[in-house]
GUDRENDO-992718 format. One record per atom (N, C-alpha, C): atom name; residue in one letter; z, y, x; residue number from 1. Coordinates in pm, whole numbers. Atoms other than C-alpha are relative to their C-alpha. Example, Ala and Ser with C-alpha at 12.3 -4.5 7.8 and 13.67 -1.06 7.14 Angstrom:
<pts>
PT|N|A|0|-119|89|1
PT|CA|A|780|-450|1230|1
PT|C|A|0|120|90|1
PT|N|S|-6|-119|-82|2
PT|CA|S|714|-106|1367|2
PT|C|S|73|109|-77|2
</pts>
This chain:
<pts>
PT|N|M|3|4|147|1
PT|CA|M|-305|1461|-1693|1
PT|C|M|-23|141|-48|1
PT|N|K|38|-129|46|2
PT|CA|K|-473|1747|-1863|2
PT|C|K|9|4|-153|2
PT|N|T|-7|-10|144|3
PT|CA|T|-382|1860|-2210|3
PT|C|T|-106|98|-52|3
PT|N|P|107|-90|55|4
PT|CA|P|-642|2020|-2436|4
PT|C|P|52|138|-30|4
PT|N|T|-32|-140|33|5
PT|CA|T|-641|2395|-2464|5
PT|C|T|-70|43|-125|5
PT|N|K|53|-48|127|6
PT|CA|K|-758|2615|-2749|6
PT|C|K|-151|-19|-9|6
PT|N|F|146|3|2|7
PT|CA|F|-1126|2605|-2650|7
PT|C|F|-63|-133|44|7
PT|N|E|52|131|-41|8
PT|CA|E|-1157|2241|-2534|8
PT|C|E|-8|-93|-119|8
PT|N|N|13|98|100|9
PT|CA|N|-1267|1952|-2743|9
PT|C|N|118|-99|6|9
PT|N|P|-117|93|-8|10
PT|CA|P|-957|1745|-2837|10
PT|C|P|-43|-146|8|10
PT|N|V|49|139|-10|11
PT|CA|V|-1174|1431|-2848|11
PT|C|V|-8|-42|147|11
PT|N|D|10|26|-145|12
PT|CA|D|-1213|1459|-2467|12
PT|C|D|133|-27|67|12
PT|N|Y|-133|19|-56|13
PT|CA|Y|-837|1419|-2420|13
PT|C|Y|17|-145|46|13
PT|N|E|-29|133|-54|14
PT|CA|E|-749|1124|-2201|14
PT|C|E|145|-39|-22|14
PT|N|T|-136|48|32|15
PT|CA|T|-451|924|-2317|15
PT|C|T|63|-53|127|15
PT|N|P|-70|50|-116|16
PT|CA|P|-193|869|-2042|16
PT|C|P|33|-148|-20|16
PT|N|N|-31|142|8|17
PT|CA|N|-117|506|-1955|17
PT|C|N|135|-27|-62|17
PT|N|S|-135|21|60|18
PT|CA|S|249|543|-2048|18
PT|C|S|2|13|-150|18
PT|N|L|9|-14|146|19
PT|CA|L|165|666|-2397|19
PT|C|L|-77|-116|-61|19
PT|N|A|72|115|50|20
PT|CA|A|-88|386|-2440|20
PT|C|A|88|-123|-6|20
PT|N|A|-94|112|1|21
PT|CA|A|183|137|-2346|21
PT|C|A|95|7|-118|21
PT|N|V|-94|-15|113|22
PT|CA|V|421|280|-2608|22
PT|C|V|-72|-36|-129|22
PT|N|W|73|32|121|23
PT|CA|W|152|257|-2876|23
PT|C|W|-29|-148|-9|23
PT|N|S|23|141|1|24
PT|CA|S|74|-100|-2776|24
PT|C|S|128|-80|-30|24
PT|N|M|-127|66|36|25
PT|CA|M|444|-189|-2806|25
PT|C|M|17|3|-151|25
PT|N|M|-18|-10|147|26
PT|CA|M|437|-67|-3167|26
PT|C|M|-103|-80|-75|26
PT|N|L|108|74|67|27
PT|CA|L|103|-216|-3265|27
PT|C|L|-95|-49|109|27
PT|N|P|80|50|-110|28
PT|CA|P|-78|-450|-3025|28
PT|C|P|-145|43|-14|28
PT|N|G|143|-39|-5|29
PT|CA|G|-420|-320|-2923|29
PT|C|G|-19|148|-26|29
PT|N|L|20|-144|31|30
PT|CA|L|-362|37|-3038|30
PT|C|L|-6|86|125|30
PT|N|G|5|-74|-127|31
PT|CA|G|-298|164|-2683|31
PT|C|G|-137|-10|64|31
PT|N|Q|131|16|-55|32
PT|CA|Q|-628|19|-2568|32
PT|C|Q|-101|84|-80|32
PT|N|M|93|-77|81|33
PT|CA|M|-805|180|-2863|33
PT|C|M|13|149|19|33
PT|N|M|-20|-143|-25|34
PT|CA|M|-650|521|-2791|34
PT|C|M|-57|39|136|34
PT|N|K|61|-28|-132|35
PT|CA|K|-779|494|-2430|35
PT|C|K|-152|-13|-6|35
PT|N|G|139|12|10|36
PT|CA|G|-1130|437|-2563|36
PT|C|G|-56|-140|13|36
PT|N|Q|40|139|-10|37
PT|CA|Q|-1138|61|-2525|37
PT|C|Q|13|-69|-136|37
PT|N|I|-4|45|140|38
PT|CA|I|-1216|-28|-2886|38
PT|C|I|-2|-154|-9|38
PT|N|M|13|147|11|39
PT|CA|M|-1330|-390|-2849|39
PT|C|M|116|-75|61|39
PT|N|P|-118|69|-51|40
PT|CA|P|-1052|-500|-2613|40
PT|C|P|124|21|-90|40
PT|N|G|-112|-25|88|41
PT|CA|G|-800|-335|-2849|41
PT|C|G|-2|-91|-121|41
PT|N|I|15|83|117|42
PT|CA|I|-933|-530|-3145|42
PT|C|I|30|-147|39|42
PT|N|I|-22|139|-44|43
PT|CA|I|-934|-858|-2948|43
PT|C|I|152|-24|33|43
PT|N|W|-143|15|-28|44
PT|CA|W|-577|-796|-2823|44
PT|C|W|81|-9|-132|44
PT|N|A|-73|3|128|45
PT|CA|A|-463|-730|-3182|45
PT|C|A|-15|-141|-66|45
PT|N|F|19|135|59|46
PT|CA|F|-616|-1061|-3307|46
PT|C|F|69|-107|83|46
PT|N|L|-65|97|-84|47
PT|CA|L|-484|-1256|-3007|47
PT|C|L|151|2|-20|47
PT|N|T|-144|-11|20|48
PT|CA|T|-132|-1122|-3057|48
PT|C|T|38|-55|-137|48
PT|N|A|-32|50|133|49
PT|CA|A|-142|-1193|-3428|49
PT|C|A|-11|-154|-1|49
PT|N|G|12|145|-7|50
PT|CA|G|-264|-1550|-3354|50
PT|C|G|116|-61|77|50
PT|N|G|-114|54|-75|51
PT|CA|G|13|-1597|-3100|51
PT|C|G|130|4|-84|51
PT|N|Y|-118|-4|89|52
PT|CA|Y|280|-1483|-3348|52
PT|C|Y|-13|-100|-113|52
PT|N|Y|23|94|111|53
PT|CA|Y|125|-1700|-3614|53
PT|C|Y|29|-145|50|53
PT|N|S|-22|135|-52|54
PT|CA|S|140|-2012|-3391|54
PT|C|S|149|-23|26|54
PT|N|F|-140|14|-29|55
PT|CA|F|495|-1960|-3272|55
PT|C|F|48|132|62|55
PT|N|F|-50|-128|-47|56
PT|CA|F|722|-1676|-3159|56
PT|C|F|-29|24|150|56
PT|N|W|12|-26|-145|57
PT|CA|W|705|-1727|-2780|57
PT|C|W|-143|26|46|57
PT|N|P|136|-42|-38|58
PT|CA|P|324|-1728|-2745|58
PT|C|P|-30|141|-44|58
PT|N|G|24|-135|52|59
PT|CA|G|319|-1417|-2958|59
PT|C|G|65|104|85|59
PT|N|I|-70|-100|-82|60
PT|CA|I|576|-1231|-2750|60
PT|C|I|-59|5|141|60
PT|N|T|67|-2|-129|61
PT|CA|T|402|-1340|-2429|61
PT|C|T|-131|75|-2|61
PT|N|I|125|-73|13|62
PT|CA|I|67|-1213|-2548|62
PT|C|I|27|147|-23|62
PT|N|H|-33|-141|26|63
PT|CA|H|229|-895|-2677|63
PT|C|H|40|72|130|63
PT|N|I|-38|-60|-128|64
PT|CA|I|385|-826|-2334|64
PT|C|I|-124|16|88|64
PT|N|L|125|-17|-76|65
PT|CA|L|48|-889|-2164|65
PT|C|L|-84|118|-55|65
PT|N|C|75|-110|60|66
PT|CA|C|-111|-648|-2409|66
PT|C|C|57|136|42|66
PT|N|V|-63|-121|-44|67
PT|CA|V|141|-380|-2323|67
PT|C|V|-26|28|147|67
PT|N|L|28|-22|-144|68
PT|CA|L|95|-435|-1951|68
PT|C|L|-147|37|22|68
PT|N|D|143|-40|-13|69
PT|CA|D|-285|-415|-1995|69
PT|C|D|-19|147|-38|69
PT|N|A|9|-142|42|70
PT|CA|A|-246|-82|-2177|70
PT|C|A|60|92|109|70
PT|N|A|-69|-82|-96|71
PT|CA|A|-9|47|-1908|71
PT|C|A|-71|3|136|71
PT|N|L|58|13|-130|72
PT|CA|L|-197|-70|-1599|72
PT|C|L|-149|10|14|72
PT|N|N|148|-1|-1|73
PT|CA|N|-564|-73|-1695|73
PT|C|N|-44|145|1|73
PT|N|K|40|-138|-15|74
PT|CA|K|-729|245|-1574|74
PT|C|K|-141|31|-44|74
PT|N|G|140|-21|26|75
PT|CA|G|-1100|199|-1641|75
PT|C|G|-41|-34|-143|75
PT|N|V|52|27|133|76
PT|CA|V|-1295|203|-1963|76
PT|C|V|-79|-130|-1|76
PT|N|K|87|117|-4|77
PT|CA|K|-1528|-76|-1847|77
PT|C|K|58|-104|97|77
PT|N|S|-58|98|-89|78
PT|CA|S|-1288|-308|-1673|78
PT|C|S|13|-132|-75|78
PT|N|W|6|119|82|79
PT|CA|W|-1394|-628|-1843|79
PT|C|W|35|-127|84|79
PT|N|K|-21|117|-83|80
PT|CA|K|-1339|-863|-1544|80
PT|C|K|132|-66|-27|80
PT|N|Q|-128|57|24|81
PT|CA|Q|-968|-911|-1592|81
PT|C|Q|15|-48|-144|81
PT|N|F|-10|33|148|82
PT|CA|F|-1008|-921|-1973|82
PT|C|F|-71|-133|-22|82
PT|N|I|69|125|18|83
PT|CA|I|-1265|-1202|-1952|83
PT|C|I|77|-117|56|83
PT|N|I|-80|109|-56|84
PT|CA|I|-1025|-1405|-1738|84
PT|C|I|121|-29|-83|84
PT|N|I|-124|19|76|85
PT|CA|I|-713|-1345|-1948|85
PT|C|I|-23|-62|-135|85
PT|N|V|20|47|141|86
PT|CA|V|-857|-1415|-2295|86
PT|C|V|-19|-150|-9|86
PT|N|P|9|146|14|87
PT|CA|P|-967|-1777|-2238|87
PT|C|P|127|-72|38|87
PT|N|L|-123|67|-37|88
PT|CA|L|-643|-1858|-2060|88
PT|C|L|103|10|-113|88
PT|N|L|-89|-13|112|89
PT|CA|L|-445|-1723|-2351|89
PT|C|L|-35|-93|-116|89
PT|N|L|44|92|112|90
PT|CA|L|-654|-1919|-2604|90
PT|C|L|34|-144|37|90
PT|N|I|-33|135|-41|91
PT|CA|I|-604|-2239|-2399|91
PT|C|I|148|-24|-17|91
PT|N|Y|-145|12|15|92
PT|CA|Y|-230|-2176|-2391|92
PT|C|Y|43|-13|-148|92
PT|N|I|-36|9|144|93
PT|CA|I|-212|-2122|-2768|93
PT|C|I|-38|-137|-57|93
PT|N|I|49|131|47|94
PT|CA|I|-416|-2436|-2838|94
PT|C|I|90|-108|60|94
PT|N|Y|-84|101|-65|95
PT|CA|Y|-201|-2636|-2592|95
PT|C|Y|137|-2|-70|95
PT|N|R|-130|-5|63|96
PT|CA|R|122|-2517|-2756|96
PT|C|R|-4|-56|-143|96
PT|N|N|9|46|135|97
PT|CA|N|-3|-2611|-3103|97
PT|C|N|-31|-151|-10|97
PT|N|T|29|144|6|98
PT|CA|T|-107|-2963|-3010|98
PT|C|T|113|-91|35|98
PT|N|Y|-115|85|-41|99
PT|CA|Y|222|-3086|-2868|99
PT|C|Y|126|42|-71|99
</pts>
């Protein structure tokens, strides 16, 4: 973990995974956005809001998955796990709302 010095560009600062997880706990998707993953952060924010809108438990489950993604995801272009998780979460939310 390298902190910016006086002559370095602060935009090049890489957010640590632990700090990204803390930000995602406060606002879902913000940790991903701080790590440079803008689109996954926006999608996590909408998924979490949809989960909380449908019922408390889907919302808290998606929120926990969002925090874990911010804490454990290391790459900027790691879309494989994201493409698998999003449809499963949507199916779960739809299933919970139909019964």
